[in-house]
N, C-alpha and C positions, 0 to 999 in steps of 0.2 A: 280834628283829624279828618282828612278826606282820603278815603281808600287806604287807611292805615298810615298815611303820611302826616307828620306833625306840621302844624301851622307855623310858619316862620315869617316874621315881619322884620323890617329894617328899623333902625333907630329913628330915621327920618320920618317913617310912617307913624311913629308913636310920640313924636315931639309934642303934638297938640294935646294928647292924652296926658303926658307928663306935666305940661304947663297947666292944664285945667285942674289937675290934682295937686298942684304945688310941689311936685316931685316928693310926695310923701313916701313913707316906707312901702306901703302897699303898691303904689303905682310904680316905684322903682323895681320892686321884686317882680311884678307882673311883666314889666318891659324886659327885664333880664331874662325871664323865662321864655318870652316870645321871640327874643332876638338871639339868645345864647351869649349875650355880652356880660361877662363877669364883672366888668368895670362898674356896671350899674349896681351890682350887689355890694361892691366895695364902697361906692358912693353912699348907699343906704347905711352901711356900717359906720361910715364916718359921720353922717348926719344924725343917725339914730342909734347911738352906741349902747343903749340899754334895751333895745327892742329884741326880744328873744326870737321872733320870726326871722328877723334879718340875720342873726348869727347862726340860726339853724340852717338857713339857706346857704350861708357862706361856708359852714362846716361841710355841707353836702356837695357844693358846686365848685369851691375854690380848687385851682389846679395845683397849688403848692401845699406841701405837708405842713409847713410852719404856719401858714395862714389858716388851715383847717384846725390845727391845734390851738391857735389863739382864739378862734371862734368858739371852740369847745370849752376853753377856759372861761370865756365870758359867760357862756351858758351855765356852766357849773357855779360860777361866782354869784349868779343871779337866781340860783335855785333856792326857793324858800325852805326847802326841807333840809 
């Protein structure tokens, strides 16, 4: 943050980072946070369906209620307790 402003990058600026990290879950979530692009979170959910961090991000950031509920269901199903 600079002077209270969020850092915002474009997907084009992050393509090298995504490529170098093989579009793993962490790099996709990082890119989604820096660009605000929900589609990157969805890609992470498709590629890493059991990753709790991915589904937590989807539950918090998805714009649709059904998508949020589905992410919460995945989190609940994977809860060891």
